[in-house]
C-alpha positions as CSV (number, residue, x, y, z in Angstrom):
1,X,183.3,158.2,277.6
2,X,184.9,156.9,274.4
3,X,186.7,158.8,271.8
4,X,187.1,158.0,268.1
5,X,190.5,158.4,266.4
6,X,192.1,157.7,263.1
7,X,195.6,156.4,262.8
8,X,198.1,155.6,260.1
9,X,200.2,152.5,260.2
10,X,202.4,150.5,257.9
11,X,201.1,147.4,256.1
12,X,202.9,144.9,258.4
13,X,201.2,146.3,261.5
14,X,197.9,146.5,259.8
15,X,198.1,142.9,258.7
16,X,199.3,141.8,262.2
17,X,196.2,143.5,263.7
18,X,193.9,142.0,261.0
19,X,195.3,138.5,261.8
20,X,194.9,139.0,265.6
21,X,191.3,140.2,265.2
22,X,190.6,137.2,262.9
23,X,192.1,134.7,265.4
24,X,190.1,136.3,268.3
25,X,187.0,136.7,266.2
26,X,186.8,140.4,266.9
27,X,187.1,143.6,265.0
28,X,190.2,145.7,264.4
29,X,189.1,148.3,266.9
30,X,189.0,145.8,269.7
31,X,192.4,144.4,268.7
32,X,193.9,147.9,268.9
33,X,192.2,148.6,272.3
34,X,193.5,145.3,273.7
35,X,197.0,145.9,272.5
36,X,197.0,149.5,274.0
37,X,195.8,148.0,277.3
38,X,198.6,145.4,277.3
39,X,201.1,148.1,276.3
40,X,200.1,150.3,279.2
41,X,200.7,147.4,281.6
42,X,204.1,146.6,280.1
43,X,205.1,150.3,280.2
44,X,204.0,150.6,283.8
45,X,205.9,147.4,284.8
46,X,209.1,148.6,283.0
47,X,209.0,152.0,284.7
48,X,208.4,150.4,288.1
49,X,211.3,148.0,287.6
50,X,213.6,150.8,286.5
51,X,212.7,152.8,289.6
52,X,211.1,155.5,287.5
53,X,207.6,155.0,289.0
54,X,206.3,153.9,292.4
55,X,203.9,150.9,292.5
56,X,201.0,153.4,292.9
57,X,202.2,155.4,289.8
58,X,202.7,152.2,287.9
59,X,199.1,151.1,288.7
60,X,197.9,154.5,287.6
61,X,199.8,154.2,284.3
62,X,198.5,150.6,283.8
63,X,194.9,151.6,284.6
64,X,194.8,148.8,287.2
65,X,194.4,148.5,290.9
66,X,197.8,148.2,292.8
67,X,197.3,144.5,293.6
68,X,196.8,143.6,289.9
69,X,199.8,145.7,288.9
70,X,201.9,143.9,291.5
71,X,200.8,140.6,290.0
72,X,201.5,141.8,286.5
73,X,205.0,142.7,287.6
74,X,205.6,139.3,289.2
75,X,204.4,137.5,286.0
76,X,206.6,139.7,283.8
77,X,209.6,138.9,286.0
78,X,208.9,135.1,285.7
79,X,208.5,135.4,281.9
80,X,211.7,137.5,281.4
81,X,213.8,135.0,283.4
82,X,212.8,132.0,281.2
């Protein structure tokens, strides 16, 4: 089930979203949904790394199966070490 919401944001963020949606040839709504999804994964990985969430809880936060959450954590570790 989807919900509709209205949000306020500053011009810079709006322009960023507009540019992302233009590059990906999608609409603003999809760009926002994609960024929220990515943000959930980053939040889950950060909480897992800090010991604030178990892998299962992190998977729940990310909205992903445990295996995919573990892979996301491994990828983030590699990226942050570069």
